[in-house]
mmCIF file of the N, C-alpha and C atoms, coordinates in Angstrom:
data_MODEL
# 
_entry.id   MODEL 
# 
loop_
_atom_site.group_PDB 
_atom_site.id 
_atom_site.type_symbol 
_atom_site.label_atom_id 
_atom_site.label_alt_id 
_atom_site.label_comp_id 
_atom_site.label_asym_id 
_atom_site.label_entity_id 
_atom_site.label_seq_id 
_atom_site.pdbx_PDB_ins_code 
_atom_site.Cartn_x 
_atom_site.Cartn_y 
_atom_site.Cartn_z 
_atom_site.occupancy 
_atom_site.B_iso_or_equiv 
_atom_site.pdbx_formal_charge 
_atom_site.auth_seq_id 
_atom_site.auth_comp_id 
_atom_site.auth_asym_id 
_atom_site.auth_atom_id 
_atom_site.pdbx_PDB_model_num 
ATOM 1   N N  . UNK A 1 1  ? 21.377 119.740 51.233 1.00 0.00 ? 1  UNK A N  1 
ATOM 2   C CA . UNK A 1 1  ? 22.284 119.763 50.149 1.00 0.00 ? 1  UNK A CA 1 
ATOM 3   C C  . UNK A 1 1  ? 23.472 120.350 50.906 1.00 0.00 ? 1  UNK A C  1 
ATOM 4   N N  . UNK A 1 2  ? 24.554 119.750 49.492 1.00 0.00 ? 2  UNK A N  1 
ATOM 5   C CA . UNK A 1 2  ? 26.238 120.389 50.068 1.00 0.00 ? 2  UNK A CA 1 
ATOM 6   C C  . UNK A 1 2  ? 26.451 121.462 49.185 1.00 0.00 ? 2  UNK A C  1 
ATOM 7   N N  . UNK A 1 3  ? 27.370 122.019 50.050 1.00 0.00 ? 3  UNK A N  1 
ATOM 8   C CA . UNK A 1 3  ? 28.080 123.242 49.166 1.00 0.00 ? 3  UNK A CA 1 
ATOM 9   C C  . UNK A 1 3  ? 28.301 122.801 47.676 1.00 0.00 ? 3  UNK A C  1 
ATOM 10  N N  . UNK A 1 4  ? 29.351 121.595 47.303 1.00 0.00 ? 4  UNK A N  1 
ATOM 11  C CA . UNK A 1 4  ? 29.541 120.838 46.237 1.00 0.00 ? 4  UNK A CA 1 
ATOM 12  C C  . UNK A 1 4  ? 28.560 120.473 45.380 1.00 0.00 ? 4  UNK A C  1 
ATOM 13  N N  . UNK A 1 5  ? 27.081 120.152 46.166 1.00 0.00 ? 5  UNK A N  1 
ATOM 14  C CA . UNK A 1 5  ? 26.493 119.861 45.020 1.00 0.00 ? 5  UNK A CA 1 
ATOM 15  C C  . UNK A 1 5  ? 25.134 121.232 44.343 1.00 0.00 ? 5  UNK A C  1 
ATOM 16  N N  . UNK A 1 6  ? 25.407 121.938 45.191 1.00 0.00 ? 6  UNK A N  1 
ATOM 17  C CA . UNK A 1 6  ? 24.534 123.528 45.117 1.00 0.00 ? 6  UNK A CA 1 
ATOM 18  C C  . UNK A 1 6  ? 25.374 124.370 43.872 1.00 0.00 ? 6  UNK A C  1 
ATOM 19  N N  . UNK A 1 7  ? 27.462 124.089 44.106 1.00 0.00 ? 7  UNK A N  1 
ATOM 20  C CA . UNK A 1 7  ? 28.163 124.575 43.064 1.00 0.00 ? 7  UNK A CA 1 
ATOM 21  C C  . UNK A 1 7  ? 28.186 123.873 41.755 1.00 0.00 ? 7  UNK A C  1 
ATOM 22  N N  . UNK A 1 8  ? 27.775 122.833 41.845 1.00 0.00 ? 8  UNK A N  1 
ATOM 23  C CA . UNK A 1 8  ? 27.975 121.863 40.604 1.00 0.00 ? 8  UNK A CA 1 
ATOM 24  C C  . UNK A 1 8  ? 26.701 122.129 40.016 1.00 0.00 ? 8  UNK A C  1 
ATOM 25  N N  . UNK A 1 9  ? 25.385 122.413 40.512 1.00 0.00 ? 9  UNK A N  1 
ATOM 26  C CA . UNK A 1 9  ? 24.389 122.873 39.760 1.00 0.00 ? 9  UNK A CA 1 
ATOM 27  C C  . UNK A 1 9  ? 24.494 124.042 39.427 1.00 0.00 ? 9  UNK A C  1 
ATOM 28  N N  . UNK A 1 10 ? 24.799 124.959 39.779 1.00 0.00 ? 10 UNK A N  1 
ATOM 29  C CA . UNK A 1 10 ? 25.171 126.741 38.888 1.00 0.00 ? 10 UNK A CA 1 
ATOM 30  C C  . UNK A 1 10 ? 26.121 126.543 38.332 1.00 0.00 ? 10 UNK A C  1 
ATOM 31  N N  . UNK A 1 11 ? 27.322 125.930 37.999 1.00 0.00 ? 11 UNK A N  1 
ATOM 32  C CA . UNK A 1 11 ? 28.181 125.903 37.161 1.00 0.00 ? 11 UNK A CA 1 
ATOM 33  C C  . UNK A 1 11 ? 27.950 124.887 36.049 1.00 0.00 ? 11 UNK A C  1 
ATOM 34  N N  . UNK A 1 12 ? 26.594 124.316 36.565 1.00 0.00 ? 12 UNK A N  1 
ATOM 35  C CA . UNK A 1 12 ? 26.089 123.231 34.921 1.00 0.00 ? 12 UNK A CA 1 
ATOM 36  C C  . UNK A 1 12 ? 25.360 124.076 34.127 1.00 0.00 ? 12 UNK A C  1 
ATOM 37  N N  . UNK A 1 13 ? 24.850 124.737 34.930 1.00 0.00 ? 13 UNK A N  1 
ATOM 38  C CA . UNK A 1 13 ? 23.955 126.061 34.076 1.00 0.00 ? 13 UNK A CA 1 
ATOM 39  C C  . UNK A 1 13 ? 24.669 127.154 33.410 1.00 0.00 ? 13 UNK A C  1 
ATOM 40  N N  . UNK A 1 14 ? 25.701 127.849 34.067 1.00 0.00 ? 14 UNK A N  1 
ATOM 41  C CA . UNK A 1 14 ? 26.294 129.094 34.072 1.00 0.00 ? 14 UNK A CA 1 
ATOM 42  C C  . UNK A 1 14 ? 27.693 128.764 33.954 1.00 0.00 ? 14 UNK A C  1 
ATOM 43  N N  . UNK A 1 15 ? 28.416 129.071 32.407 1.00 0.00 ? 15 UNK A N  1 
ATOM 44  C CA . UNK A 1 15 ? 29.682 129.150 32.091 1.00 0.00 ? 15 UNK A CA 1 
ATOM 45  C C  . UNK A 1 15 ? 30.534 130.265 33.028 1.00 0.00 ? 15 UNK A C  1 
ATOM 46  N N  . UNK A 1 16 ? 31.150 129.779 34.362 1.00 0.00 ? 16 UNK A N  1 
ATOM 47  C CA . UNK A 1 16 ? 31.568 130.611 35.206 1.00 0.00 ? 16 UNK A CA 1 
ATOM 48  C C  . UNK A 1 16 ? 33.345 130.103 35.266 1.00 0.00 ? 16 UNK A C  1 
ATOM 49  N N  . UNK A 1 17 ? 33.520 131.585 35.404 1.00 0.00 ? 17 UNK A N  1 
ATOM 50  C CA . UNK A 1 17 ? 35.233 132.046 35.753 1.00 0.00 ? 17 UNK A CA 1 
ATOM 51  C C  . UNK A 1 17 ? 35.861 131.401 36.953 1.00 0.00 ? 17 UNK A C  1 
ATOM 52  N N  . UNK A 1 18 ? 34.686 131.925 37.662 1.00 0.00 ? 18 UNK A N  1 
ATOM 53  C CA . UNK A 1 18 ? 35.202 131.637 39.557 1.00 0.00 ? 18 UNK A CA 1 
ATOM 54  C C  . UNK A 1 18 ? 33.848 131.803 39.901 1.00 0.00 ? 18 UNK A C  1 
ATOM 55  N N  . UNK A 1 19 ? 33.825 130.635 40.971 1.00 0.00 ? 19 UNK A N  1 
ATOM 56  C CA . UNK A 1 19 ? 32.832 130.288 41.880 1.00 0.00 ? 19 UNK A CA 1 
ATOM 57  C C  . UNK A 1 19 ? 33.562 129.933 43.306 1.00 0.00 ? 19 UNK A C  1 
ATOM 58  N N  . UNK A 1 20 ? 32.777 130.925 44.027 1.00 0.00 ? 20 UNK A N  1 
ATOM 59  C CA . UNK A 1 20 ? 32.817 129.947 45.604 1.00 0.00 ? 20 UNK A CA 1 
ATOM 60  C C  . UNK A 1 20 ? 31.744 129.611 46.565 1.00 0.00 ? 20 UNK A C  1 
ATOM 61  N N  . UNK A 1 21 ? 31.755 128.764 47.437 1.00 0.00 ? 21 UNK A N  1 
ATOM 62  C CA . UNK A 1 21 ? 30.395 129.267 47.895 1.00 0.00 ? 21 UNK A CA 1 
ATOM 63  C C  . UNK A 1 21 ? 30.626 128.112 49.395 1.00 0.00 ? 21 UNK A C  1 
ATOM 64  N N  . UNK A 1 22 ? 30.116 129.093 50.631 1.00 0.00 ? 22 UNK A N  1 
ATOM 65  C CA . UNK A 1 22 ? 30.067 128.669 51.539 1.00 0.00 ? 22 UNK A CA 1 
ATOM 66  C C  . UNK A 1 22 ? 28.856 128.738 52.458 1.00 0.00 ? 22 UNK A C  1 
ATOM 67  N N  . UNK A 1 23 ? 28.794 127.834 53.293 1.00 0.00 ? 23 UNK A N  1 
ATOM 68  C CA . UNK A 1 23 ? 27.525 127.957 54.038 1.00 0.00 ? 23 UNK A CA 1 
ATOM 69  C C  . UNK A 1 23 ? 27.323 126.522 55.225 1.00 0.00 ? 23 UNK A C  1 
ATOM 70  N N  . UNK A 1 24 ? 25.906 126.936 56.137 1.00 0.00 ? 24 UNK A N  1 
ATOM 71  C CA . UNK A 1 24 ? 25.957 125.769 57.216 1.00 0.00 ? 24 UNK A CA 1 
ATOM 72  C C  . UNK A 1 24 ? 24.794 124.707 57.059 1.00 0.00 ? 24 UNK A C  1 
ATOM 73  N N  . UNK A 1 25 ? 24.511 124.643 55.678 1.00 0.00 ? 25 UNK A N  1 
ATOM 74  C CA . UNK A 1 25 ? 23.703 123.648 54.848 1.00 0.00 ? 25 UNK A CA 1 
ATOM 75  C C  . UNK A 1 25 ? 22.403 124.542 54.714 1.00 0.00 ? 25 UNK A C  1 
ATOM 76  N N  . UNK A 1 26 ? 22.067 125.874 54.954 1.00 0.00 ? 26 UNK A N  1 
ATOM 77  C CA . UNK A 1 26 ? 20.804 126.351 55.090 1.00 0.00 ? 26 UNK A CA 1 
ATOM 78  C C  . UNK A 1 26 ? 21.067 127.809 54.589 1.00 0.00 ? 26 UNK A C  1 
ATOM 79  N N  . UNK A 1 27 ? 22.304 128.038 54.978 1.00 0.00 ? 27 UNK A N  1 
ATOM 80  C CA . UNK A 1 27 ? 22.244 130.021 54.283 1.00 0.00 ? 27 UNK A CA 1 
ATOM 81  C C  . UNK A 1 27 ? 23.264 129.366 53.868 1.00 0.00 ? 27 UNK A C  1 
ATOM 82  N N  . UNK A 1 28 ? 23.754 129.950 52.434 1.00 0.00 ? 28 UNK A N  1 
ATOM 83  C CA . UNK A 1 28 ? 24.951 129.708 51.470 1.00 0.00 ? 28 UNK A CA 1 
ATOM 84  C C  . UNK A 1 28 ? 25.442 131.329 50.930 1.00 0.00 ? 28 UNK A C  1 
ATOM 85  N N  . UNK A 1 29 ? 26.094 131.625 51.029 1.00 0.00 ? 29 UNK A N  1 
ATOM 86  C CA . UNK A 1 29 ? 26.811 132.708 50.395 1.00 0.00 ? 29 UNK A CA 1 
ATOM 87  C C  . UNK A 1 29 ? 27.730 132.156 49.283 1.00 0.00 ? 29 UNK A C  1 
ATOM 88  N N  . UNK A 1 30 ? 27.324 132.707 48.288 1.00 0.00 ? 30 UNK A N  1 
ATOM 89  C CA . UNK A 1 30 ? 28.008 132.589 46.929 1.00 0.00 ? 30 UNK A CA 1 
ATOM 90  C C  . UNK A 1 30 ? 28.611 133.566 45.933 1.00 0.00 ? 30 UNK A C  1 
ATOM 91  N N  . UNK A 1 31 ? 30.104 133.893 45.444 1.00 0.00 ? 31 UNK A N  1 
ATOM 92  C CA . UNK A 1 31 ? 30.589 134.892 44.919 1.00 0.00 ? 31 UNK A CA 1 
ATOM 93  C C  . UNK A 1 31 ? 30.441 133.614 43.669 1.00 0.00 ? 31 UNK A C  1 
ATOM 94  N N  . UNK A 1 32 ? 30.060 134.239 42.532 1.00 0.00 ? 32 UNK A N  1 
ATOM 95  C CA . UNK A 1 32 ? 30.399 134.112 40.761 1.00 0.00 ? 32 UNK A CA 1 
ATOM 96  C C  . UNK A 1 32 ? 30.728 135.134 39.946 1.00 0.00 ? 32 UNK A C  1 
ATOM 97  N N  . UNK A 1 33 ? 31.663 134.545 38.950 1.00 0.00 ? 33 UNK A N  1 
ATOM 98  C CA . UNK A 1 33 ? 31.911 135.314 38.136 1.00 0.00 ? 33 UNK A CA 1 
ATOM 99  C C  . UNK A 1 33 ? 31.359 134.847 36.693 1.00 0.00 ? 33 UNK A C  1 
ATOM 100 N N  . UNK A 1 34 ? 31.014 135.423 35.776 1.00 0.00 ? 34 UNK A N  1 
ATOM 101 C CA . UNK A 1 34 ? 30.414 134.981 34.599 1.00 0.00 ? 34 UNK A CA 1 
ATOM 102 C C  . UNK A 1 34 ? 30.525 136.006 33.722 1.00 0.00 ? 34 UNK A C  1 
ATOM 103 N N  . UNK A 1 35 ? 31.030 135.674 32.303 1.00 0.00 ? 35 UNK A N  1 
ATOM 104 C CA . UNK A 1 35 ? 30.584 136.578 31.313 1.00 0.00 ? 35 UNK A CA 1 
ATOM 105 C C  . UNK A 1 35 ? 28.863 136.601 30.690 1.00 0.00 ? 35 UNK A C  1 
ATOM 106 N N  . UNK A 1 36 ? 28.528 135.631 31.355 1.00 0.00 ? 36 UNK A N  1 
ATOM 107 C CA . UNK A 1 36 ? 26.738 135.572 31.372 1.00 0.00 ? 36 UNK A CA 1 
ATOM 108 C C  . UNK A 1 36 ? 26.230 136.646 31.835 1.00 0.00 ? 36 UNK A C  1 
ATOM 109 N N  . UNK A 1 37 ? 26.726 137.670 32.368 1.00 0.00 ? 37 UNK A N  1 
ATOM 110 C CA . UNK A 1 37 ? 26.215 138.408 33.834 1.00 0.00 ? 37 UNK A CA 1 
ATOM 111 C C  . UNK A 1 37 ? 26.507 139.977 32.789 1.00 0.00 ? 37 UNK A C  1 
ATOM 112 N N  . UNK A 1 38 ? 27.413 140.167 31.754 1.00 0.00 ? 38 UNK A N  1 
ATOM 113 C CA . UNK A 1 38 ? 27.531 141.051 31.182 1.00 0.00 ? 38 UNK A CA 1 
ATOM 114 C C  . UNK A 1 38 ? 26.434 141.531 30.985 1.00 0.00 ? 38 UNK A C  1 
ATOM 115 N N  . UNK A 1 39 ? 26.090 143.461 30.805 1.00 0.00 ? 39 UNK A N  1 
ATOM 116 C CA . UNK A 1 39 ? 24.738 144.160 30.665 1.00 0.00 ? 39 UNK A CA 1 
ATOM 117 C C  . UNK A 1 39 ? 23.688 143.809 31.656 1.00 0.00 ? 39 UNK A C  1 
ATOM 118 N N  . UNK A 1 40 ? 23.890 142.956 32.614 1.00 0.00 ? 40 UNK A N  1 
ATOM 119 C CA . UNK A 1 40 ? 22.313 142.768 33.121 1.00 0.00 ? 40 UNK A CA 1 
ATOM 120 C C  . UNK A 1 40 ? 22.847 143.320 34.430 1.00 0.00 ? 40 UNK A C  1 
ATOM 121 N N  . UNK A 1 41 ? 21.443 143.933 35.146 1.00 0.00 ? 41 UNK A N  1 
ATOM 122 C CA . UNK A 1 41 ? 21.623 144.503 36.316 1.00 0.00 ? 41 UNK A CA 1 
ATOM 123 C C  . UNK A 1 41 ? 21.577 143.797 37.422 1.00 0.00 ? 41 UNK A C  1 
ATOM 124 N N  . UNK A 1 42 ? 21.888 144.191 38.515 1.00 0.00 ? 42 UNK A N  1 
ATOM 125 C CA . UNK A 1 42 ? 21.874 142.592 40.227 1.00 0.00 ? 42 UNK A CA 1 
ATOM 126 C C  . UNK A 1 42 ? 21.068 142.161 39.732 1.00 0.00 ? 42 UNK A C  1 
ATOM 127 N N  . UNK A 1 43 ? 19.625 142.133 39.922 1.00 0.00 ? 43 UNK A N  1 
ATOM 128 C CA . UNK A 1 43 ? 18.690 141.849 39.924 1.00 0.00 ? 43 UNK A CA 1 
ATOM 129 C C  . UNK A 1 43 ? 18.320 140.357 38.818 1.00 0.00 ? 43 UNK A C  1 
ATOM 130 N N  . UNK A 1 44 ? 18.643 140.949 37.767 1.00 0.00 ? 44 UNK A N  1 
ATOM 131 C CA . UNK A 1 44 ? 18.649 139.950 36.740 1.00 0.00 ? 44 UNK A CA 1 
ATOM 132 C C  . UNK A 1 44 ? 19.933 138.950 36.712 1.00 0.00 ? 44 UNK A C  1 
ATOM 133 N N  . UNK A 1 45 ? 20.828 139.264 37.154 1.00 0.00 ? 45 UNK A N  1 
ATOM 134 C CA . UNK A 1 45 ? 22.047 138.445 37.553 1.00 0.00 ? 45 UNK A CA 1 
ATOM 135 C C  . UNK A 1 45 ? 21.575 137.505 38.580 1.00 0.00 ? 45 UNK A C  1 
ATOM 136 N N  . UNK A 1 46 ? 21.108 137.725 39.733 1.00 0.00 ? 46 UNK A N  1 
ATOM 137 C CA . UNK A 1 46 ? 20.758 136.690 40.661 1.00 0.00 ? 46 UNK A CA 1 
ATOM 138 C C  . UNK A 1 46 ? 19.782 136.043 40.083 1.00 0.00 ? 46 UNK A C  1 
ATOM 139 N N  . UNK A 1 47 ? 18.672 136.762 39.171 1.00 0.00 ? 47 UNK A N  1 
ATOM 140 C CA . UNK A 1 47 ? 17.762 135.346 38.717 1.00 0.00 ? 47 UNK A CA 1 
ATOM 141 C C  . UNK A 1 47 ? 18.046 134.434 37.887 1.00 0.00 ? 47 UNK A C  1 
ATOM 142 N N  . UNK A 1 48 ? 18.904 134.600 37.429 1.00 0.00 ? 48 UNK A N  1 
ATOM 143 C CA . UNK A 1 48 ? 19.728 133.668 36.579 1.00 0.00 ? 48 UNK A CA 1 
ATOM 144 C C  . UNK A 1 48 ? 21.023 132.855 37.876 1.00 0.00 ? 48 UNK A C  1 
ATOM 145 N N  . UNK A 1 49 ? 20.971 133.620 38.531 1.00 0.00 ? 49 UNK A N  1 
ATOM 146 C CA . UNK A 1 49 ? 21.705 131.926 39.422 1.00 0.00 ? 49 UNK A CA 1 
ATOM 147 C C  . UNK A 1 49 ? 20.735 131.002 40.086 1.00 0.00 ? 49 UNK A C  1 
ATOM 148 N N  . UNK A 1 50 ? 19.463 131.796 40.627 1.00 0.00 ? 50 UNK A N  1 
ATOM 149 C CA . UNK A 1 50 ? 18.233 131.271 41.079 1.00 0.00 ? 50 UNK A CA 1 
ATOM 150 C C  . UNK A 1 50 ? 17.846 130.040 40.341 1.00 0.00 ? 50 UNK A C  1 
ATOM 151 N N  . UNK A 1 51 ? 17.606 130.312 38.592 1.00 0.00 ? 51 UNK A N  1 
ATOM 152 C CA . UNK A 1 51 ? 17.196 129.665 38.087 1.00 0.00 ? 51 UNK A CA 1 
ATOM 153 C C  . UNK A 1 51 ? 17.847 128.022 37.385 1.00 0.00 ? 51 UNK A C  1 
ATOM 154 N N  . UNK A 1 52 ? 19.119 128.259 38.077 1.00 0.00 ? 52 UNK A N  1 
ATOM 155 C CA . UNK A 1 52 ? 20.040 126.984 38.336 1.00 0.00 ? 52 UNK A CA 1 
ATOM 156 C C  . UNK A 1 52 ? 19.466 126.450 39.406 1.00 0.00 ? 52 UNK A C  1 
ATOM 157 N N  . UNK A 1 53 ? 19.225 126.427 40.391 1.00 0.00 ? 53 UNK A N  1 
ATOM 158 C CA . UNK A 1 53 ? 18.472 125.626 41.455 1.00 0.00 ? 53 UNK A CA 1 
ATOM 159 C C  . UNK A 1 53 ? 17.459 125.635 41.126 1.00 0.00 ? 53 UNK A C  1 
ATOM 160 N N  . UNK A 1 54 ? 16.536 126.016 40.389 1.00 0.00 ? 54 UNK A N  1 
ATOM 161 C CA . UNK A 1 54 ? 15.347 125.825 39.999 1.00 0.00 ? 54 UNK A CA 1 
ATOM 162 C C  . UNK A 1 54 ? 14.681 125.483 41.567 1.00 0.00 ? 54 UNK A C  1 
ATOM 163 N N  . UNK A 1 55 ? 13.656 124.217 41.219 1.00 0.00 ? 55 UNK A N  1 
ATOM 164 C CA . UNK A 1 55 ? 13.175 123.649 42.572 1.00 0.00 ? 55 UNK A CA 1 
ATOM 165 C C  . UNK A 1 55 ? 13.670 123.507 43.712 1.00 0.00 ? 55 UNK A C  1 
ATOM 166 N N  . UNK A 1 56 ? 15.025 123.226 43.788 1.00 0.00 ? 56 UNK A N  1 
ATOM 167 C CA . UNK A 1 56 ? 15.687 123.410 45.290 1.00 0.00 ? 56 UNK A CA 1 
ATOM 168 C C  . UNK A 1 56 ? 15.605 124.688 46.066 1.00 0.00 ? 56 UNK A C  1 
ATOM 169 N N  . UNK A 1 57 ? 15.365 125.894 45.266 1.00 0.00 ? 57 UNK A N  1 
ATOM 170 C CA . UNK A 1 57 ? 14.949 127.111 45.882 1.00 0.00 ? 57 UNK A CA 1 
ATOM 171 C C  . UNK A 1 57 ? 13.390 127.082 46.816 1.00 0.00 ? 57 UNK A C  1 
ATOM 172 N N  . UNK A 1 58 ? 12.388 126.500 45.689 1.00 0.00 ? 58 UNK A N  1 
ATOM 173 C CA . UNK A 1 58 ? 10.868 126.305 45.835 1.00 0.00 ? 58 UNK A CA 1 
ATOM 174 C C  . UNK A 1 58 ? 10.997 125.282 47.303 1.00 0.00 ? 58 UNK A C  1 
ATOM 175 N N  . UNK A 1 59 ? 11.337 124.651 47.129 1.00 0.00 ? 59 UNK A N  1 
ATOM 176 C CA . UNK A 1 59 ? 11.225 123.240 48.223 1.00 0.00 ? 59 UNK A CA 1 
ATOM 177 C C  . UNK A 1 59 ? 11.840 123.630 49.615 1.00 0.00 ? 59 UNK A C  1 
ATOM 178 N N  . UNK A 1 60 ? 12.449 124.411 49.788 1.00 0.00 ? 60 UNK A N  1 
ATOM 179 C CA . UNK A 1 60 ? 13.252 124.894 50.915 1.00 0.00 ? 60 UNK A CA 1 
ATOM 180 C C  . UNK A 1 60 ? 14.994 123.812 51.114 1.00 0.00 ? 60 UNK A C  1 
ATOM 181 N N  . UNK A 1 61 ? 15.200 123.449 50.083 1.00 0.00 ? 61 UNK A N  1 
ATOM 182 C CA . UNK A 1 61 ? 16.230 122.549 50.145 1.00 0.00 ? 61 UNK A CA 1 
ATOM 183 C C  . UNK A 1 61 ? 17.741 123.569 49.940 1.00 0.00 ? 61 UNK A C  1 
ATOM 184 N N  . UNK A 1 62 ? 17.514 124.818 49.580 1.00 0.00 ? 62 UNK A N  1 
ATOM 185 C CA . UNK A 1 62 ? 18.652 125.789 49.506 1.00 0.00 ? 62 UNK A CA 1 
ATOM 186 C C  . UNK A 1 62 ? 17.535 126.696 49.960 1.00 0.00 ? 62 UNK A C  1 
ATOM 187 N N  . UNK A 1 63 ? 17.531 127.028 51.624 1.00 0.00 ? 63 UNK A N  1 
ATOM 188 C CA . UNK A 1 63 ? 16.892 127.846 52.452 1.00 0.00 ? 63 UNK A CA 1 
ATOM 189 C C  . UNK A 1 63 ? 17.353 129.248 51.612 1.00 0.00 ? 63 UNK A C  1 
ATOM 190 N N  . UNK A 1 64 ? 18.265 129.833 51.725 1.00 0.00 ? 64 UNK A N  1 
ATOM 191 C CA . UNK A 1 64 ? 18.736 131.209 51.577 1.00 0.00 ? 64 UNK A CA 1 
ATOM 192 C C  . UNK A 1 64 ? 19.648 131.094 51.124 1.00 0.00 ? 64 UNK A C  1 
ATOM 193 N N  . UNK A 1 65 ? 20.198 132.251 50.189 1.00 0.00 ? 65 UNK A N  1 
ATOM 194 C CA . UNK A 1 65 ? 21.212 132.040 49.009 1.00 0.00 ? 65 UNK A CA 1 
ATOM 195 C C  . UNK A 1 65 ? 21.738 133.370 49.022 1.00 0.00 ? 65 UNK A C  1 
ATOM 196 N N  . UNK A 1 66 ? 22.957 134.096 49.564 1.00 0.00 ? 66 UNK A N  1 
ATOM 197 C CA . UNK A 1 66 ? 23.422 135.173 48.954 1.00 0.00 ? 66 UNK A CA 1 
ATOM 198 C C  . UNK A 1 66 ? 24.087 135.340 47.843 1.00 0.00 ? 66 UNK A C  1 
ATOM 199 N N  . UNK A 1 67 ? 24.202 135.811 47.258 1.00 0.00 ? 67 UNK A N  1 
ATOM 200 C CA . UNK A 1 67 ? 24.869 135.960 46.004 1.00 0.00 ? 67 UNK A CA 1 
ATOM 201 C C  . UNK A 1 67 ? 25.855 137.642 45.526 1.00 0.00 ? 67 UNK A C  1 
ATOM 202 N N  . UNK A 1 68 ? 27.022 137.083 45.320 1.00 0.00 ? 68 UNK A N  1 
ATOM 203 C CA . UNK A 1 68 ? 27.575 138.080 44.966 1.00 0.00 ? 68 UNK A CA 1 
ATOM 204 C C  . UNK A 1 68 ? 28.154 138.128 43.214 1.00 0.00 ? 68 UNK A C  1 
ATOM 205 N N  . UNK A 1 69 ? 26.955 138.486 42.222 1.00 0.00 ? 69 UNK A N  1 
ATOM 206 C CA . UNK A 1 69 ? 27.661 138.233 41.235 1.00 0.00 ? 69 UNK A CA 1 
ATOM 207 C C  . UNK A 1 69 ? 28.251 139.069 40.040 1.00 0.00 ? 69 UNK A C  1 
ATOM 208 N N  . UNK A 1 70 ? 29.494 138.855 39.681 1.00 0.00 ? 70 UNK A N  1 
ATOM 209 C CA . UNK A 1 70 ? 30.175 139.844 38.908 1.00 0.00 ? 70 UNK A CA 1 
ATOM 210 C C  . UNK A 1 70 ? 30.793 139.553 37.093 1.00 0.00 ? 70 UNK A C  1 
ATOM 211 N N  . UNK A 1 71 ? 30.867 140.383 36.267 1.00 0.00 ? 71 UNK A N  1 
ATOM 212 C CA . UNK A 1 71 ? 31.339 140.245 34.808 1.00 0.00 ? 71 UNK A CA 1 
ATOM 213 C C  . UNK A 1 71 ? 32.957 139.682 34.693 1.00 0.00 ? 71 UNK A C  1 
ATOM 214 N N  . UNK A 1 72 ? 33.356 139.170 34.185 1.00 0.00 ? 72 UNK A N  1 
ATOM 215 C CA . UNK A 1 72 ? 34.812 139.091 34.646 1.00 0.00 ? 72 UNK A CA 1 
ATOM 216 C C  . UNK A 1 72 ? 35.549 140.456 34.397 1.00 0.00 ? 72 UNK A C  1 
ATOM 217 N N  . UNK A 1 73 ? 35.177 141.680 33.846 1.00 0.00 ? 73 UNK A N  1 
ATOM 218 C CA . UNK A 1 73 ? 35.856 142.810 33.629 1.00 0.00 ? 73 UNK A CA 1 
ATOM 219 C C  . UNK A 1 73 ? 35.739 143.620 35.434 1.00 0.00 ? 73 UNK A C  1 
ATOM 220 N N  . UNK A 1 74 ? 34.274 143.123 35.467 1.00 0.00 ? 74 UNK A N  1 
ATOM 221 C CA . UNK A 1 74 ? 34.369 144.160 37.313 1.00 0.00 ? 74 UNK A CA 1 
ATOM 222 C C  . UNK A 1 74 ? 34.934 142.937 38.457 1.00 0.00 ? 74 UNK A C  1 
ATOM 223 N N  . UNK A 1 75 ? 35.380 141.726 38.152 1.00 0.00 ? 75 UNK A N  1 
ATOM 224 C CA . UNK A 1 75 ? 35.898 140.437 38.882 1.00 0.00 ? 75 UNK A CA 1 
ATOM 225 C C  . UNK A 1 75 ? 37.742 141.365 38.955 1.00 0.00 ? 75 UNK A C  1 
ATOM 226 N N  . UNK A 1 76 ? 37.859 141.453 37.952 1.00 0.00 ? 76 UNK A N  1 
ATOM 227 C CA . UNK A 1 76 ? 39.232 141.766 37.490 1.00 0.00 ? 76 UNK A CA 1 
ATOM 228 C C  . UNK A 1 76 ? 39.761 143.694 38.365 1.00 0.00 ? 76 UNK A C  1 
ATOM 229 N N  . UNK A 1 77 ? 38.476 144.159 38.379 1.00 0.00 ? 77 UNK A N  1 
ATOM 230 C CA . UNK A 1 77 ? 38.941 145.513 38.437 1.00 0.00 ? 77 UNK A CA 1 
ATOM 231 C C  . UNK A 1 77 ? 38.965 145.820 40.056 1.00 0.00 ? 77 UNK A C  1 
ATOM 232 N N  . UNK A 1 78 ? 38.515 144.619 40.802 1.00 0.00 ? 78 UNK A N  1 
ATOM 233 C CA . UNK A 1 78 ? 38.114 144.873 42.349 1.00 0.00 ? 78 UNK A CA 1 
ATOM 234 C C  . UNK A 1 78 ? 39.621 144.753 42.796 1.00 0.00 ? 78 UNK A C  1 
ATOM 235 N N  . UNK A 1 79 ? 39.962 145.092 43.799 1.00 0.00 ? 79 UNK A N  1 
ATOM 236 C CA . UNK A 1 79 ? 41.124 145.321 44.649 1.00 0.00 ? 79 UNK A CA 1 
ATOM 237 C C  . UNK A 1 79 ? 41.611 143.402 45.163 1.00 0.00 ? 79 UNK A C  1 
ATOM 238 N N  . UNK A 1 80 ? 42.613 143.235 44.780 1.00 0.00 ? 80 UNK A N  1 
ATOM 239 C CA . UNK A 1 80 ? 42.967 141.718 45.634 1.00 0.00 ? 80 UNK A CA 1 
ATOM 240 C C  . UNK A 1 80 ? 43.735 142.076 46.315 1.00 0.00 ? 80 UNK A C  1 
# 
């Protein structure tokens, strides 16, 4: 899968204010900012992102995905 395909799948299921994705075709790193993460623990946020990729995670089309998931308030508070 390409970075654009993965990013599009995530964005189609989660309303994202910000999303970046980098990787080598097997190992991916993403930063996502979404109000959908409000009130969710880190593991719940990761599960939400994994759910957007569904079978792609199970069939190894996406081998590894490292996720940084922030609410808009958390993202705004980060040093820029």
